[in-house]
C-alpha positions in Angstrom: -10.8 -0.4 7.3 -12.7 -3.5 9.8 -11.0 -4.1 12.4 -12.3 -7.0 14.6 -10.4 -9.7 17.7 -7.2 -8.0 17.5 -7.5 -8.2 13.4 -7.4 -5.7 10.6 -8.6 -5.8 7.0 -8.6 -3.7 4.1 -9.9 -4.3 0.9 -12.6 -5.9 -1.2 -16.1 -7.5 0.1 -19.0 -9.0 -1.3 -21.9 -10.5 0.6 -20.5 -9.6 4.2 -17.3 -11.5 3.2 -14.0 -10.9 2.2 -13.9 -11.4 -2.2 -11.0 -10.0 -4.1 -8.2 -8.6 -3.1 -7.0 -7.4 0.1 -4.8 -7.0 3.2 -5.3 -8.8 6.6 -3.1 -8.0 9.5 -3.5 -10.6 12.0 -3.2 -9.8 16.1 0.3 -11.3 15.8 1.5 -9.7 13.1 1.3 -11.5 10.2 0.3 -9.9 7.5 -1.7 -11.6 4.2 -1.7 -9.7 1.3 -3.3 -11.3 -1.6 -7.0 -12.5 -3.2 -10.4 -13.5 -0.9 -13.3 -16.1 -1.9 -15.6 -16.4 0.5 -14.1 -15.3 3.2 -10.8 -17.5 3.0 -7.4 -17.0 1.8 -7.9 -17.8 -1.9 -5.3 -17.0 -5.9 -2.8 -15.5 -5.3 -0.9 -13.8 -2.0 2.0 -13.2 0.7 2.4 -14.2 3.7 4.5 -12.6 5.9 5.8 -12.4 9.2 5.0 -9.5 12.3 9.0 -9.1 10.7 8.6 -8.8 7.7 9.8 -11.8 6.7 7.7 -14.3 4.0 6.5 -17.8 5.4 4.5 -18.1 2.1 4.0 -17.1 -1.4 1.7 -18.4 -4.2 -1.5 -20.1 -4.3 -3.9 -20.0 -1.7 -6.9 -22.1 -2.0 -10.3 -22.3 1.1 -7.6 -21.1 3.5 -5.0 -24.1 3.1 -1.8 -22.6 1.4 -1.5 -25.3 -2.0 1.9 -27.0 -2.3 0.9 -29.7 -4.2 -0.6 -27.8 -7.9 -2.0 -31.4 -8.6 -4.6 -30.6 -5.8 -5.7 -27.6 -7.6 -9.3 -28.1 -8.9 -9.9 -27.1 -12.9 -12.0 -24.4 -11.6 -9.5 -23.5 -9.4 -7.4 -23.3 -12.5 -9.9 -21.9 -15.2 -10.3 -19.0 -12.9 -6.8 -18.1 -12.1 -5.9 -18.9 -15.9 -3.7 -15.8 -16.4 -1.6 -17.1 -13.4 -0.9 -20.0 -15.3 0.3 -18.9 -18.2 
């Protein structure tokens, strides 16, 4: 577990960045659990508020929640093809 600036992260690392599956708890109590790429939320994940209520559940790209699937790149779809079956 790594703690910085009131945030904690438990999960996979690669080249000093969050990569793979992990869980980040922010200083405000929000919890994101899901996939990371180059230190950013990327892939499937769930964000809950400090009370455990779901804020977003679904796909993330470059740390942003994807509401419009037409914006997903072919590379992203290929990398996550198991999720699109």
